[in-house]
DSSP file (Angstrom, degrees, kcal/mol; ACC not computed):
  #  RESIDUE AA STRUCTURE BP1 BP2  ACC     N-H-->O    O-->H-N    N-H-->O    O-->H-N    TCO  KAPPA ALPHA  PHI   PSI    X-CA   Y-CA   Z-CA
    1    1 A X              0   0    0      0, 0.0     2,-0.1     0, 0.0     0, 0.0   0.000 360.0 360.0 360.0 134.9    0.0    0.0    0.0
    2    2 A X        -     0   0    0      1,-0.1     2,-0.1     2,-0.0     3,-0.0  -0.458 360.0-122.8 -78.0 147.3    1.3    3.4   -1.0
    3    3 A X     >  -     0   0    0     -2,-0.1     4,-2.2     1,-0.1     5,-0.2  -0.380  28.0-106.7 -78.9 165.4    1.9    6.1    1.6
    4    4 A X  H  > S+     0   0    0      1,-0.2     4,-2.6     2,-0.2     5,-0.2   0.920 122.1  53.0 -57.0 -44.6    0.2    9.5    1.4
    5    5 A X  H  > S+     0   0    0      1,-0.2     4,-2.7     2,-0.2    -1,-0.2   0.902 108.8  48.7 -60.3 -42.2    3.5   11.1    0.3
    6    6 A X  H  > S+     0   0    0      2,-0.2     4,-2.0     1,-0.2    -1,-0.2   0.893 111.2  50.2 -65.2 -40.2    4.0    8.5   -2.5
    7    7 A X  H  X S+     0   0    0     -4,-2.2     4,-1.6     2,-0.2    -2,-0.2   0.945 114.9  42.9 -62.2 -48.9    0.5    9.1   -3.8
    8    8 A X  H  X S+     0   0    0     -4,-2.6     4,-2.8     1,-0.2     5,-0.2   0.912 111.1  55.1 -65.5 -42.9    0.9   12.9   -3.8
    9    9 A X  H  X S+     0   0    0     -4,-2.7     4,-2.5    -5,-0.2    -1,-0.2   0.895 106.1  51.9 -59.7 -41.2    4.4   12.7   -5.3
   10   10 A X  H  X S+     0   0    0     -4,-2.0     4,-1.1     2,-0.2    -1,-0.2   0.902 111.4  47.4 -61.0 -41.5    3.1   10.6   -8.2
   11   11 A X  H  X S+     0   0    0     -4,-1.6     4,-0.9     2,-0.2     3,-0.5   0.927 111.6  49.9 -67.0 -44.6    0.4   13.2   -8.9
   12   12 A X  H >X S+     0   0    0     -4,-2.8     4,-1.5     1,-0.2     3,-0.9   0.915 107.7  54.3 -59.5 -43.5    2.9   16.1   -8.7
   13   13 A X  H 3< S+     0   0    0     -4,-2.5     4,-0.4     1,-0.3    -1,-0.2   0.787 100.7  61.1 -64.1 -27.1    5.3   14.3  -11.1
   14   14 A X  H 3< S+     0   0    0     -4,-1.1    -1,-0.3    -3,-0.5    -2,-0.2   0.832 117.7  28.3 -65.1 -32.1    2.4   14.0  -13.7
   15   15 A X  H X< S+     0   0    0     -3,-0.9     3,-1.6    -4,-0.9     5,-0.4   0.514  92.3  94.2-109.5  -8.2    2.1   17.8  -13.9
   16   16 A X  G >< S+     0   0    0     -4,-1.5     3,-1.6     1,-0.3    -3,-0.1   0.830  81.7  58.0 -60.7 -35.1    5.6   19.1  -13.1
   17   17 A X  G 3  S+     0   0    0     -4,-0.4    -1,-0.3     1,-0.3    -2,-0.1   0.714  97.6  62.5 -69.1 -19.1    6.6   19.3  -16.7
   18   18 A X  G <  S-     0   0    0     -3,-1.6    -1,-0.3    -4,-0.0    -2,-0.2   0.454 106.8-130.6 -83.8  -0.6    3.7   21.6  -17.4
   19   19 A X    <   -     0   0    0     -3,-1.6    22,-0.3    -4,-0.2    -3,-0.1   0.946  22.6-152.3  52.8  65.0    5.2   24.1  -14.9
   20   20 A X        -     0   0    0     -5,-0.4    20,-0.2     1,-0.1    -1,-0.1  -0.373   9.5-149.8 -63.6 144.3    2.3   25.0  -12.7
   21   21 A X  S    S+     0   0    0     18,-2.7    86,-2.8     1,-0.3     2,-0.3   0.663  81.9  19.3 -87.1 -18.1    2.4   28.4  -11.1
   22   22 A X  E     -AB  39 106A   0     17,-0.8    17,-2.7    84,-0.2     2,-0.4  -0.985  60.1-165.3-152.7 139.9    0.5   27.3   -8.0
   23   23 A X  E     -AB  38 105A   0     82,-2.8    82,-2.0    -2,-0.3     2,-0.4  -0.998  16.6-169.6-127.5 127.7   -0.2   24.0   -6.4
   24   24 A X  E     -AB  37 104A   0     13,-2.6    13,-2.7    -2,-0.4     2,-0.5  -0.957  15.1-159.1-125.6 133.5   -3.0   23.8   -3.8
   25   25 A X  E     -AB  36 103A   0     78,-2.3    78,-2.4    -2,-0.4     2,-0.5  -0.952  12.4-172.5-104.5 127.1   -4.0   21.1   -1.3
   26   26 A X  E     -AB  35 102A   0      9,-2.8     9,-2.6    -2,-0.5     2,-0.6  -0.980   7.3-158.6-120.2 119.1   -7.6   21.5    0.0
   27   27 A X  E     -A   34   0A   0     74,-3.1     2,-1.0    -2,-0.5     7,-0.2  -0.862   6.3-151.6 -99.7 122.0   -8.6   19.1    2.7
   28   28 A X     >  -     0   0    0      5,-2.5     4,-2.1    -2,-0.6     5,-0.5  -0.814   9.9-168.4 -93.3 102.4  -12.3   18.6    3.1
   29   29 A X  T  4 S+     0   0    0     -2,-1.0    -1,-0.2     1,-0.2    23,-0.1   0.838  80.6  47.7 -63.4 -36.0  -12.6   17.8    6.8
   30   30 A X  T  4 S+     0   0    0      1,-0.2    -1,-0.2    -3,-0.1    -2,-0.1   0.919 118.8  35.1 -75.2 -44.1  -16.2   16.7    6.7
   31   31 A X  T  4 S-     0   0    0      2,-0.1    -2,-0.2    20,-0.0    -1,-0.2   0.736 100.0-128.9 -85.9 -22.2  -16.1   14.3    3.7
   32   32 A X     <  +     0   0    0     -4,-2.1     2,-0.2     1,-0.3    -3,-0.1   0.567  67.5 111.6  87.9   7.9  -12.6   13.0    4.3
   33   33 A X        -     0   0    0     -5,-0.5    -5,-2.5    17,-0.1     2,-0.3  -0.674  51.8-144.8-109.8 170.2  -11.2   13.6    0.9
   34   34 A X  E     -AC  27  49A   0     15,-2.8    15,-3.3    17,-0.3     2,-0.4  -0.960   3.9-150.3-130.5 148.9   -8.5   16.0   -0.4
   35   35 A X  E     -AC  26  48A   0     -9,-2.6    -9,-2.8    -2,-0.3     2,-0.5  -0.960   1.0-158.1-118.0 139.2   -8.2   17.9   -3.7
   36   36 A X  E     -AC  25  47A   0     11,-2.9    11,-2.6    -2,-0.4     2,-0.5  -0.981  14.8-166.0-112.4 125.1   -4.9   18.9   -5.3
   37   37 A X  E     -AC  24  46A   0    -13,-2.7   -13,-2.6    -2,-0.5     2,-0.5  -0.950   4.6-160.7-117.5 128.1   -5.4   21.8   -7.7
   38   38 A X  E     -AC  23  45A   0      7,-2.9     7,-2.6    -2,-0.5     2,-0.7  -0.902   9.2-149.3-105.9 132.0   -2.7   22.9  -10.3
   39   39 A X  E     +AC  22  44A   0    -17,-2.7   -18,-2.7    -2,-0.5   -17,-0.8  -0.904  27.5 171.3-100.0 109.7   -2.8   26.3  -11.8
   40   40 A X  E >   - C   0  43A   0      3,-2.8     3,-2.2    -2,-0.7   -20,-0.1  -0.970  65.2 -25.8-127.8 115.8   -1.3   25.8  -15.3
   41   41 A X  T 3  S-     0   0    0     -2,-0.5    -1,-0.1   -22,-0.3     3,-0.1   0.877 126.2 -48.3  49.7  45.1   -1.4   28.7  -17.9
   42   42 A X  T 3  S+     0   0    0      1,-0.3     2,-0.3    -3,-0.0    -1,-0.3   0.414 119.6 106.9  80.6  -2.9   -4.4   30.3  -16.3
   43   43 A X  E <   -C   40   0A   0     -3,-2.2    -3,-2.8     2,-0.0     2,-0.5  -0.783  63.4-133.8-107.8 152.3   -6.3   27.0  -16.1
   44   44 A X  E     -C   39   0A   0     -2,-0.3     2,-0.5    -5,-0.2    -5,-0.2  -0.911  15.5-168.8-106.0 131.0   -7.1   24.9  -13.0
   45   45 A X  E     -C   38   0A   0     -7,-2.6    -7,-2.9    -2,-0.5     2,-0.4  -0.983  11.8-159.5-117.3 125.3   -6.6   21.2  -13.1
   46   46 A X  E     -C   37   0A   0     -2,-0.5     2,-0.4    -9,-0.2    -9,-0.2  -0.879  12.4-173.9-114.1 136.5   -8.1   19.3  -10.2
   47   47 A X  E     -C   36   0A   0    -11,-2.6   -11,-2.9    -2,-0.4     2,-0.4  -0.997  14.7-149.0-124.9 128.2   -7.2   15.9   -8.9
   48   48 A X  E     -C   35   0A   0     -2,-0.4     2,-0.5   -13,-0.2   -13,-0.2  -0.799   6.9-165.3 -99.2 137.5   -9.3   14.3   -6.0
   49   49 A X  E     -C   34   0A   0    -15,-3.3   -15,-2.8    -2,-0.4     2,-1.5  -0.991  20.7-136.6-119.9 127.3   -7.8   11.9   -3.5
   50   50 A X  S    S+     0   0    0     -2,-0.5     2,-0.3   -17,-0.2   -17,-0.1  -0.199  80.6  57.1 -87.1  48.5  -10.3    9.9   -1.5
   51   51 A X  S    S-     0   0    0     -2,-1.5     2,-0.5   -17,-0.1   -17,-0.3  -0.950  95.3 -90.4-159.8 160.5   -8.5   10.4    1.8
   52   52 A X        -     0   0    0     -2,-0.3     2,-0.5   -19,-0.2   -18,-0.1  -0.659  39.9-149.9 -76.8 122.1   -7.3   13.3    3.9
   53   53 A X        -     0   0    0     -2,-0.5     2,-0.1    -4,-0.1   -18,-0.1  -0.804  15.0-126.7 -93.4 130.3   -3.8   14.1    3.0
   54   54 A X     >  -     0   0    0     -2,-0.5     4,-2.3     1,-0.1     5,-0.2  -0.425  13.9-124.1 -73.8 150.8   -1.7   15.6    5.7
   55   55 A X  H  > S+     0   0    0      1,-0.2     4,-2.8     2,-0.2     5,-0.2   0.872 112.3  54.8 -60.8 -37.0    0.1   18.9    5.2
   56   56 A X  H  > S+     0   0    0      2,-0.2     4,-2.5     1,-0.2     5,-0.2   0.943 109.0  45.9 -63.4 -48.3    3.4   17.3    6.1
   57   57 A X  H  > S+     0   0    0      1,-0.2     4,-2.2     2,-0.2    -2,-0.2   0.907 114.5  49.3 -60.5 -42.4    3.0   14.5    3.4
   58   58 A X  H  X S+     0   0    0     -4,-2.3     4,-2.4     2,-0.2     5,-0.2   0.951 112.6  45.7 -62.5 -51.3    1.9   17.1    0.8
   59   59 A X  H  X S+     0   0    0     -4,-2.8     4,-2.4     1,-0.2     5,-0.2   0.915 114.6  47.1 -60.8 -45.3    4.8   19.5    1.5
   60   60 A X  H  X S+     0   0    0     -4,-2.5     4,-2.7    -5,-0.2     5,-0.2   0.901 111.9  51.0 -64.0 -40.4    7.4   16.7    1.5
   61   61 A X  H  X S+     0   0    0     -4,-2.2     4,-2.4    -5,-0.2    -2,-0.2   0.917 111.7  46.5 -64.5 -43.6    6.0   15.2   -1.7
   62   62 A X  H  X S+     0   0    0     -4,-2.4     4,-2.4     2,-0.2     5,-0.2   0.947 114.2  47.9 -63.8 -47.8    6.1   18.5   -3.6
   63   63 A X  H  X S+     0   0    0     -4,-2.4     4,-2.2    -5,-0.2    -2,-0.2   0.930 113.9  46.7 -59.7 -46.8    9.6   19.3   -2.4
   64   64 A X  H  X S+     0   0    0     -4,-2.7     4,-2.2     2,-0.2    -1,-0.2   0.900 111.5  50.8 -64.0 -41.6   10.9   15.8   -3.3
   65   65 A X  H  X S+     0   0    0     -4,-2.4     4,-1.5    -5,-0.2    -1,-0.2   0.915 112.7  46.4 -63.8 -42.2    9.3   15.8   -6.7
   66   66 A X  H  X S+     0   0    0     -4,-2.4     4,-3.0     1,-0.2     5,-0.3   0.858 110.1  53.4 -69.7 -34.5   10.7   19.2   -7.6
   67   67 A X  H  X S+     0   0    0     -4,-2.2     4,-2.2    -5,-0.2    -2,-0.2   0.895 107.8  51.0 -66.4 -37.8   14.2   18.2   -6.3
   68   68 A X  H  < S+     0   0    0     -4,-2.2    -1,-0.2     1,-0.2    -2,-0.2   0.865 119.3  37.3 -64.6 -34.8   14.1   15.2   -8.6
   69   69 A X  H  < S+     0   0    0     -4,-1.5    -2,-0.2    -5,-0.2    -1,-0.2   0.830 134.7  18.9 -85.5 -33.6   13.2   17.4  -11.5
   70   70 A X  H  < S-     0   0    0     -4,-3.0    19,-0.2     1,-0.3    -3,-0.2   0.424 106.0-107.8-122.9  -1.4   15.3   20.5  -10.8
   71   71 A X     <  -     0   0    0     -4,-2.2    -1,-0.3    -5,-0.3    -2,-0.1  -0.292  63.9 -17.8  96.5 175.2   18.0   19.5   -8.3
   72   72 A X        -     0   0    0     -2,-0.1     2,-0.4    -4,-0.1    -8,-0.0  -0.188  62.0-144.8 -57.5 142.6   18.6   20.2   -4.6
   73   73 A X        -     0   0    0     14,-0.1     2,-0.3    15,-0.1    14,-0.2  -0.924   7.4-132.4-114.3 134.7   16.6   23.1   -3.1
   74   74 A X  E     -D   86   0A   0     12,-3.1    12,-2.1    -2,-0.4     2,-0.4  -0.665  23.3-127.0 -83.2 138.0   17.9   25.4   -0.4
   75   75 A X  E     -D   85   0A   0     -2,-0.3     2,-0.5    10,-0.2    10,-0.2  -0.737  24.9-176.2 -89.1 130.2   15.5   26.0    2.6
   76   76 A X  E     -D   84   0A   0      8,-3.3     8,-2.4    -2,-0.4     2,-0.2  -0.933  18.0-143.4-126.6 106.2   14.8   29.6    3.4
   77   77 A X  E     +D   83   0A   0     -2,-0.5     6,-0.2     6,-0.2     3,-0.1  -0.486  23.0 173.2 -69.0 137.0   12.6   30.1    6.5
   78   78 A X        -     0   0    0      4,-2.0     2,-0.2     1,-0.5     5,-0.2   0.797  57.9 -32.5-108.5 -54.7   10.2   33.1    6.1
   79   79 A X  S    S-     0   0    0      3,-1.6    -1,-0.5     1,-0.0     0, 0.0  -0.817  82.0 -63.5-152.3-170.4    7.9   33.0    9.1
   80   80 A X  S    S+     0   0    0     -2,-0.2    -3,-0.0     1,-0.2    -1,-0.0   0.884 134.2  18.3 -53.2 -43.1    6.2   30.6   11.5
   81   81 A X  S    S+     0   0    0     -4,-0.0    15,-0.5    14,-0.0     2,-0.2   0.762 112.9  79.3 -99.4 -30.6    4.2   29.0    8.7
   82   82 A X        +     0   0    0     13,-0.1    -4,-2.0    11,-0.0    -3,-1.6  -0.559  46.2 166.1 -94.0 145.2    6.0   30.0    5.6
   83   83 A X  E     -DE  77  94A   0     11,-1.3    11,-3.0    -2,-0.2     2,-0.4  -0.978  19.4-148.1-144.4 155.3    9.1   28.6    3.9
   84   84 A X  E     -DE  76  93A   0     -8,-2.4    -8,-3.3    -2,-0.3     2,-0.4  -0.957   4.7-165.1-122.2 148.1   10.8   28.9    0.6
   85   85 A X  E     +DE  75  92A   0      7,-2.3     7,-3.2    -2,-0.4     2,-0.3  -1.000  26.5 157.4-127.4 128.6   12.8   26.3   -1.2
   86   86 A X  E     +DE  74  91A   0    -12,-2.1   -12,-3.1    -2,-0.4     2,-0.2  -0.988  24.5 167.5-153.0 160.6   14.9   27.4   -4.1
   87   87 A X        -     0   0    0      3,-2.0   -14,-0.1    -2,-0.3   -16,-0.1  -0.767  63.6 -72.0-147.0-165.4   17.9   27.0   -6.5
   88   88 A X  S    S+     0   0    0     -2,-0.2     3,-0.1     1,-0.2   -15,-0.1   0.658 128.9  43.4 -71.7 -13.5   18.8   28.7   -9.7
   89   89 A X  S    S+     0   0    0      1,-0.3    21,-2.8   -19,-0.2     2,-0.3   0.768 119.9   9.0-101.8 -31.0   16.0   26.9  -11.6
   90   90 A X  E     - F   0 109A   0     19,-0.3    -3,-2.0   -20,-0.1     2,-0.4  -0.993  49.9-155.0-153.9 152.5   12.9   27.1   -9.4
   91   91 A X  E     -EF  86 108A   0     17,-2.6    17,-2.5    -2,-0.3     2,-0.5  -0.996   9.3-163.6-133.6 129.8   11.5   28.6   -6.2
   92   92 A X  E     -EF  85 107A   0     -7,-3.2    -7,-2.3    -2,-0.4     2,-0.6  -0.951   2.8-162.1-111.5 127.6    8.7   27.1   -4.2
   93   93 A X  E     -EF  84 106A   0     13,-2.8    13,-2.3    -2,-0.5     2,-0.5  -0.935  10.6-155.2-111.9 110.7    6.9   29.3   -1.6
   94   94 A X  E     +EF  83 105A   0    -11,-3.0   -11,-1.3    -2,-0.6     2,-0.3  -0.728  18.8 170.5 -89.3 127.8    5.0   27.2    0.9
   95   95 A X  E     - F   0 104A   0      9,-3.0     9,-2.3    -2,-0.5     2,-0.3  -0.735   9.0-176.0-138.1  87.9    2.0   28.9    2.6
   96   96 A X  E     - F   0 103A   0    -15,-0.5     2,-0.4    -2,-0.3     7,-0.3  -0.643  13.4-170.5 -86.2 141.3   -0.1   26.5    4.7
   97   97 A X  E >>> + F   0 102A   0      5,-3.5     5,-1.9    -2,-0.3     3,-0.9  -0.772   8.8 179.4-126.3  84.3   -3.3   27.6    6.4
   98   98 A X  G >45S+     0   0    0     -2,-0.4     3,-0.7     1,-0.3    -1,-0.1   0.847  75.9  57.0 -57.8 -41.1   -4.2   24.7    8.6
   99   99 A X  G 345S+     0   0    0      1,-0.3    -1,-0.3     2,-0.1    -2,-0.0   0.817 113.1  42.0 -64.3 -28.3   -7.3   26.1   10.2
  100  100 A X  G <45S-     0   0    0     -3,-0.9    -1,-0.3     2,-0.2    -2,-0.2   0.564 109.8-122.9 -91.3 -10.4   -8.8   26.6    6.7
  101  101 A X  T <<5S+     0   0    0     -4,-0.9   -74,-3.1    -3,-0.7     2,-0.4   0.787  71.0 124.7  73.8  27.5   -7.6   23.2    5.4
  102  102 A X  E   < -BF  26  97A   0     -5,-1.9    -5,-3.5   -76,-0.2     2,-0.5  -0.971  39.7-173.8-126.2 135.5   -5.6   24.9    2.6
  103  103 A X  E     -BF  25  96A   0    -78,-2.4   -78,-2.3    -2,-0.4     2,-0.4  -0.945  12.9-165.8-128.7 108.1   -1.9   24.6    1.7
  104  104 A X  E     -BF  24  95A   0     -9,-2.3    -9,-3.0    -2,-0.5     2,-0.5  -0.775   6.5-171.7 -95.8 136.7   -0.8   26.9   -1.1
  105  105 A X  E     -BF  23  94A   0    -82,-2.0   -82,-2.8    -2,-0.4     2,-0.4  -0.973   8.8-157.9-127.4 116.5    2.5   26.5   -2.9
  106  106 A X  E     -BF  22  93A   0    -13,-2.3   -13,-2.8    -2,-0.5     2,-0.5  -0.783  10.1-156.8 -94.0 135.7    3.5   29.2   -5.3
  107  107 A X  E     - F   0  92A   0    -86,-2.8     2,-0.4    -2,-0.4   -15,-0.2  -0.953  12.1-176.4-121.6 127.5    6.0   28.2   -8.0
  108  108 A X  E     - F   0  91A   0    -17,-2.5   -17,-2.6    -2,-0.5     2,-0.4  -0.982  11.6-155.5-121.3 134.7    8.4   30.5   -9.9
  109  109 A X  E     - F   0  90A   0     -2,-0.4   -19,-0.3   -19,-0.2     2,-0.1  -0.846  21.8-112.4-109.4 143.8   10.7   29.2  -12.6
  110  110 A X        -     0   0    0    -21,-2.8     2,-0.2    -2,-0.4   -21,-0.1  -0.431  42.3 -99.7 -68.7 147.0   13.9   30.8  -13.8
  111  111 A X        -     0   0    0     -2,-0.1     2,-0.4     2,-0.0    -1,-0.1  -0.474  38.2-155.5 -66.7 136.0   13.8   32.2  -17.2
  112  112 A X              0   0    0     -2,-0.2    -1,-0.0     1,-0.1    -3,-0.0  -0.953 360.0 360.0-116.6 137.1   15.4   29.9  -19.8
  113  113 A X              0   0    0     -2,-0.4    -1,-0.1     0, 0.0    -2,-0.0   0.502 360.0 360.0 -67.0 360.0   16.8   31.1  -23.1
């Protein structure tokens, strides 16, 4: 049986080449499912997972998937909740809002010639 992190990482890897500008986890506390929403070229692509995904599993899966695609990422603490991970190719800005059940990750890519 796959772990939450493995499930999320597989989904992230499906969309990483499309360079999403934002990746969002929305946990529906009442129904018990989670949605991952990718913002790609102004469009939203939604994937439903029929279990509650923890913020920790989500964050680790996104970071690991991006490191596999873009190389090691340096951790930059921003505030109590926020962190950035970056290298010369990509920057991930993690912004979890646990009370709302939403975890936003903003993605910026380096310009390529």
